[in-house]
N, C-alpha and C positions, 0 to 999 in steps of 0.2 A: 859196435857201431849202430848207435842209437837210431840214426837216420834211416837204417835198413831194417829195423825191428819188423815192419809189416811184411817184409819178404818171407819170414818164417813165423810170424805170430798173426794168425788170422784175425784175432780180435782187437789188434792194436792198428790205429791209423793215424794220420796226420802229426807224426812224430818229428820233432825238429830240435837238434841240439844248437843251443845259441851261443856257439863259441867254442873253445877247446875242450877235450875231454879232460877235465881237472876239477878239483874241489871248488865249489863256489859257482860253477857254471850251471845255468837254468836249462832245462829242456821241458817243451810243452808236448802233451801227447794226448791221444784219446784210447781209453780202454772200454771197449764195448759201448762206445758213444760218449762216455763221461770224459770230459776235459780235465787233465790233471797237469798242475804245474809242479814241476820237481827241481830240486837243487842237489846236484851231486855233492856227497860229502866225503867219499873216499875213492881214490883211483890208485891202485896198485897193479900195473899190468900183469896179467896172467895169474893173480893172486887174489885180490879183493876188489870189489865195486859195490858202491853203495849210494843210496839217494834217500832224500826225504821228499814227501808230496803231500799236497793238500787237494781235497776235493769235498764239496758239499759238507763242509763243517767236520771232516775227518782229517786227521793228521796220521800219516803213515810213515815208518822207517822201513827200508827194504835193503837187504845186504846179501851179497853173493860172496862165497868163499870157494876158491879153487885149489885142490891140493893134488900134486903129481905123485903117484905111488905105483910101481911096478908096471910102468908104460901106460897107464890109465890115468883119468882125471877124475876125481871125486868133486862133485859140485854140491855145495850146500847153500841153500837159499832161505833165509829167515825174514819175516815181516811182522810187524807189530803195528796196531792201530789204536788210536784214542780220538776221543771227541763224543759230541752228543750222539750222533748217530751210531757210532761204534758201540758205546754203551748201551744204547736203546735195542740194537738188533745184534748184541753180543754172540748168541748162539748161532744165529743164521750166518752171520760174518765169518765166524770161525770155521764153520763147516765149508762155506763157499771159498774162503782164502786157502784152505788146505788143498782143496780140489784144484783152484786156479794155480797154485804154486806148482803142483804136481803136472798140471798141463804144461806150464812153461818148461819145466824139466824135461818133459816127454818130447816136447817139440825142439828144445835145444839138442838133446841127444840126437834126434833124428837129423836135424841140420848139420851137426858135426859128423856124423857117420856118413851122411850123403856126400859131404865135401871130401872126405877122405877115401871112400869106397874105391876100390880098384876092380874092375869087372875081370873075372878069371878068363884065361884063354881056352 
């Protein structure tokens, strides 16, 4: 639910899915104040979700993979970047990207566990 990202991702704002959740649909969002125009390239509910995005001369591909095993969900997130700024700031971007993706995963885990938590009696 892209339109609800800001409810659990504090660095995301003004996210808006412009149509149905399907390949080819555009969504606009801000990540730490940077406006990003993204296009969904893959939607397979409960298995895969991915998009491409452009901002400040940088092109990114972002993919999520979900696999159920032994009553748990394994989430793998991958992102690659290219473009002038990506090449120029490669070392800094790689370090920050890894940290950022880890934060997304931590917040997703927290949100999922919060939603399914049953308080003991």
